[in-house]
Short mmCIF file of the C-alpha atoms (twelve columns), coordinates in Angstrom:
data_MODEL
# 
_entry.id   MODEL 
# 
loop_
_atom_site.group_PDB 
_atom_site.id 
_atom_site.type_symbol 
_atom_site.label_atom_id 
_atom_site.label_alt_id 
_atom_site.label_comp_id 
_atom_site.label_asym_id 
_atom_site.label_seq_id 
_atom_site.Cartn_x 
_atom_site.Cartn_y 
_atom_site.Cartn_z 
_atom_site.pdbx_PDB_model_num 
ATOM 1   C CA . MET A 1   6.457   -1.629  -12.234 1 
ATOM 2   C CA . SER A 2   6.751   -4.242  -9.447  1 
ATOM 3   C CA . ILE A 3   6.265   -4.076  -6.031  1 
ATOM 4   C CA . SER A 4   9.297   -1.899  -4.218  1 
ATOM 5   C CA . LEU A 5   10.084  -3.271  -0.850  1 
ATOM 6   C CA . VAL A 6   10.622  0.024   1.784   1 
ATOM 7   C CA . ASP A 7   14.373  -0.988  3.020   1 
ATOM 8   C CA . SER A 8   16.223  2.305   3.264   1 
ATOM 9   C CA . GLU A 9   15.902  6.246   3.664   1 
ATOM 10  C CA . ALA A 10  15.857  6.220   -0.256  1 
ATOM 11  C CA . SER A 11  12.988  3.734   -0.664  1 
ATOM 12  C CA . LEU A 12  11.379  5.677   2.134   1 
ATOM 13  C CA . ALA A 13  11.916  9.073   0.729   1 
ATOM 14  C CA . GLU A 14  10.260  7.370   -2.728  1 
ATOM 15  C CA . LEU A 15  7.593   6.329   -0.954  1 
ATOM 16  C CA . LEU A 16  6.473   9.690   0.678   1 
ATOM 17  C CA . ALA A 17  7.046   12.265  -2.604  1 
ATOM 18  C CA . SER A 18  4.801   9.367   -4.475  1 
ATOM 19  C CA . ARG A 19  1.803   11.274  -6.175  1 
ATOM 20  C CA . GLU A 20  -0.098  8.200   -5.797  1 
ATOM 21  C CA . ALA A 21  1.228   4.980   -3.539  1 
ATOM 22  C CA . ILE A 22  -0.075  1.748   -2.577  1 
ATOM 23  C CA . VAL A 23  1.407   0.081   0.285   1 
ATOM 24  C CA . PHE A 24  1.041   -3.344  1.375   1 
ATOM 25  C CA . VAL A 25  2.049   -4.179  5.536   1 
ATOM 26  C CA . GLN A 26  3.779   -7.530  5.251   1 
ATOM 27  C CA . PHE A 27  4.324   -9.970  8.263   1 
ATOM 28  C CA . ASN A 28  6.114   -12.811 6.729   1 
ATOM 29  C CA . TRP A 29  5.126   -14.884 10.165  1 
ATOM 30  C CA . SER A 30  1.539   -14.585 9.691   1 
ATOM 31  C CA . GLY A 31  -0.652  -16.990 7.070   1 
ATOM 32  C CA . GLN A 32  -3.090  -14.009 6.549   1 
ATOM 33  C CA . SER A 33  -0.639  -11.738 5.568   1 
ATOM 34  C CA . VAL A 34  0.966   -14.176 3.157   1 
ATOM 35  C CA . ALA A 35  -2.585  -14.790 1.958   1 
ATOM 36  C CA . SER A 36  -2.758  -11.147 1.646   1 
ATOM 37  C CA . LEU A 37  0.459   -10.623 -0.471  1 
ATOM 38  C CA . ARG A 38  -0.763  -12.690 -2.986  1 
ATOM 39  C CA . VAL A 39  -3.737  -10.485 -3.303  1 
ATOM 40  C CA . PHE A 40  -1.948  -7.574  -3.489  1 
ATOM 41  C CA . GLU A 41  0.840   -9.541  -6.040  1 
ATOM 42  C CA . GLU A 42  -1.901  -10.329 -8.375  1 
ATOM 43  C CA . TRP A 43  -3.217  -6.527  -8.277  1 
ATOM 44  C CA . GLU A 44  -0.143  -5.187  -8.837  1 
ATOM 45  C CA . LYS A 45  0.157   -7.125  -11.945 1 
ATOM 46  C CA . GLU A 46  -2.972  -6.576  -12.777 1 
ATOM 47  C CA . ASN A 47  -2.294  -2.804  -12.758 1 
ATOM 48  C CA . ALA A 48  1.311   -3.399  -14.421 1 
ATOM 49  C CA . ALA A 49  -0.434  -5.206  -17.407 1 
ATOM 50  C CA . SER A 50  -3.019  -1.938  -18.053 1 
ATOM 51  C CA . ASN A 51  0.911   -0.395  -18.323 1 
ATOM 52  C CA . CYS A 52  -0.491  1.895   -15.679 1 
ATOM 53  C CA . ASN A 53  2.674   3.789   -14.141 1 
ATOM 54  C CA . ILE A 54  0.529   5.288   -10.983 1 
ATOM 55  C CA . PRO A 55  0.060   4.640   -8.436  1 
ATOM 56  C CA . ARG A 56  2.886   3.012   -7.719  1 
ATOM 57  C CA . PHE A 57  3.227   -0.011  -5.034  1 
ATOM 58  C CA . PHE A 58  5.455   -0.312  -2.200  1 
ATOM 59  C CA . ARG A 59  5.665   -3.321  0.463   1 
ATOM 60  C CA . ILE A 60  6.862   -2.506  4.144   1 
ATOM 61  C CA . ASP A 61  7.811   -5.543  6.853   1 
ATOM 62  C CA . PRO A 62  7.298   -3.447  10.317  1 
ATOM 63  C CA . ASP A 63  9.611   -6.298  11.532  1 
ATOM 64  C CA . MET A 64  12.571  -5.130  9.510   1 
ATOM 65  C CA . MET A 65  11.900  -1.647  9.077   1 
ATOM 66  C CA . ILE A 66  14.625  1.088   9.446   1 
ATOM 67  C CA . PRO A 67  14.219  2.994   12.245  1 
ATOM 68  C CA . SER A 68  12.847  6.370   10.063  1 
ATOM 69  C CA . ALA A 69  10.702  4.189   8.430   1 
ATOM 70  C CA . GLY A 70  9.533   2.654   12.029  1 
ATOM 71  C CA . ALA A 71  9.097   6.267   13.409  1 
ATOM 72  C CA . TRP A 72  6.865   7.121   10.493  1 
ATOM 73  C CA . PHE A 73  4.801   4.176   10.200  1 
ATOM 74  C CA . THR A 74  4.344   4.663   14.039  1 
ATOM 75  C CA . GLU A 75  3.251   8.416   13.437  1 
ATOM 76  C CA . GLU A 76  0.732   7.911   10.581  1 
ATOM 77  C CA . SER A 77  -0.726  5.200   12.958  1 
ATOM 78  C CA . VAL A 78  -1.789  8.074   15.642  1 
ATOM 79  C CA . LYS A 79  -2.384  10.421  13.209  1 
ATOM 80  C CA . TYR A 80  -4.902  7.940   11.220  1 
ATOM 81  C CA . GLY A 81  -5.928  6.852   14.533  1 
ATOM 82  C CA . GLN A 82  -5.794  2.940   13.840  1 
ATOM 83  C CA . ASP A 83  -2.837  0.569   13.839  1 
ATOM 84  C CA . LEU A 84  -1.859  0.651   10.474  1 
ATOM 85  C CA . ALA A 85  -0.171  -3.106  11.493  1 
ATOM 86  C CA . ALA A 86  -3.718  -4.058  12.162  1 
ATOM 87  C CA . GLY A 87  -2.607  -7.645  13.753  1 
ATOM 88  C CA . GLY A 88  -0.433  -9.180  10.841  1 
ATOM 89  C CA . TYR A 89  -3.165  -9.624  8.430   1 
ATOM 90  C CA . GLY A 90  -1.970  -7.710  5.591   1 
ATOM 91  C CA . SER A 91  -3.462  -4.285  5.966   1 
ATOM 92  C CA . VAL A 92  -3.244  -2.234  2.496   1 
ATOM 93  C CA . ILE A 93  -2.548  1.690   2.703   1 
ATOM 94  C CA . TRP A 94  -3.091  4.224   0.001   1 
ATOM 95  C CA . LEU A 95  -1.312  7.572   0.234   1 
ATOM 96  C CA . ARG A 96  -1.412  10.892  -1.962  1 
ATOM 97  C CA . SER A 97  1.305   12.796  -1.597  1 
ATOM 98  C CA . GLY A 98  2.697   10.988  1.523   1 
ATOM 99  C CA . ARG A 99  -0.547  11.305  3.138   1 
ATOM 100 C CA . ILE A 100 -2.619  8.590   3.976   1 
ATOM 101 C CA . VAL A 101 -6.493  8.411   1.953   1 
ATOM 102 C CA . ASP A 102 -7.652  5.280   3.162   1 
ATOM 103 C CA . PHE A 103 -6.638  1.555   4.794   1 
ATOM 104 C CA . VAL A 104 -8.101  -1.835  4.869   1 
ATOM 105 C CA . LYS A 105 -7.147  -4.190  7.506   1 
ATOM 106 C CA . TYR A 106 -7.119  -6.918  5.888   1 
ATOM 107 C CA . ALA A 107 -6.430  -7.952  1.434   1 
ATOM 108 C CA . ALA A 108 -6.913  -11.255 1.303   1 
ATOM 109 C CA . LYS A 109 -10.655 -10.901 2.746   1 
ATOM 110 C CA . GLU A 110 -11.149 -7.312  0.407   1 
ATOM 111 C CA . GLY A 111 -9.486  -9.111  -2.809  1 
ATOM 112 C CA . ALA A 112 -8.135  -7.482  -5.643  1 
ATOM 113 C CA . SER A 113 -11.243 -6.161  -6.760  1 
ATOM 114 C CA . LEU A 114 -12.397 -4.569  -3.876  1 
ATOM 115 C CA . LEU A 115 -9.195  -3.116  -3.984  1 
ATOM 116 C CA . ARG A 116 -9.040  -1.916  -6.655  1 
ATOM 117 C CA . GLY A 117 -12.687 0.504   -5.951  1 
ATOM 118 C CA . ARG A 118 -10.803 1.582   -2.945  1 
ATOM 119 C CA . SER A 119 -7.879  2.660   -5.269  1 
ATOM 120 C CA . MET A 120 -10.278 4.573   -7.536  1 
ATOM 121 C CA . LYS A 121 -12.155 6.497   -4.943  1 
ATOM 122 C CA . ALA A 122 -9.182  7.187   -2.927  1 
ATOM 123 C CA . PHE A 123 -7.093  8.560   -5.909  1 
ATOM 124 C CA . SER A 124 -10.851 9.406   -7.760  1 
ATOM 125 C CA . ARG A 125 -9.993  8.132   -10.723 1 
ATOM 126 C CA . ASN A 126 -9.952  4.516   -12.814 1 
ATOM 127 C CA . ILE A 127 -6.888  2.656   -11.803 1 
ATOM 128 C CA . GLY A 128 -5.815  1.520   -14.831 1 
ATOM 129 C CA . GLY A 129 -7.754  4.026   -17.226 1 
ATOM 130 C CA . PRO A 130 -7.709  7.554   -17.711 1 
ATOM 131 C CA . ASP A 131 -7.485  10.098  -15.121 1 
ATOM 132 C CA . ILE A 132 -10.743 11.651  -14.336 1 
ATOM 133 C CA . ALA A 133 -9.789  14.116  -11.610 1 
ATOM 134 C CA . PRO A 134 -6.726  15.191  -9.965  1 
# 
């Protein structure tokens, strides 16, 4: 698998229809976001090497969003009670069937190991291993 860019109606629909999705919020102008993207990419490669197709990994750039993605992003920020752009640090959002189940502001600060652990908790299973619970 690879990281899918949310840049069309079809890719937004794919993201929202995914049973389990992890979304990286990217800002090209932010050094923290670039560092966080490296951590996210490393984590995705580890997940892919484990032959685990779930969760799906996505990337979204708020500065270049299609209008419907922008509306979704704004609405979800309000529902979740936090600015999901998080100041441009390179945040990560965990979704289960289109609903936010976890969020971290700065992926580089967390590191791949802690992000993996948050995924296990968010999805109640071992990422890259067998399902423990649905």
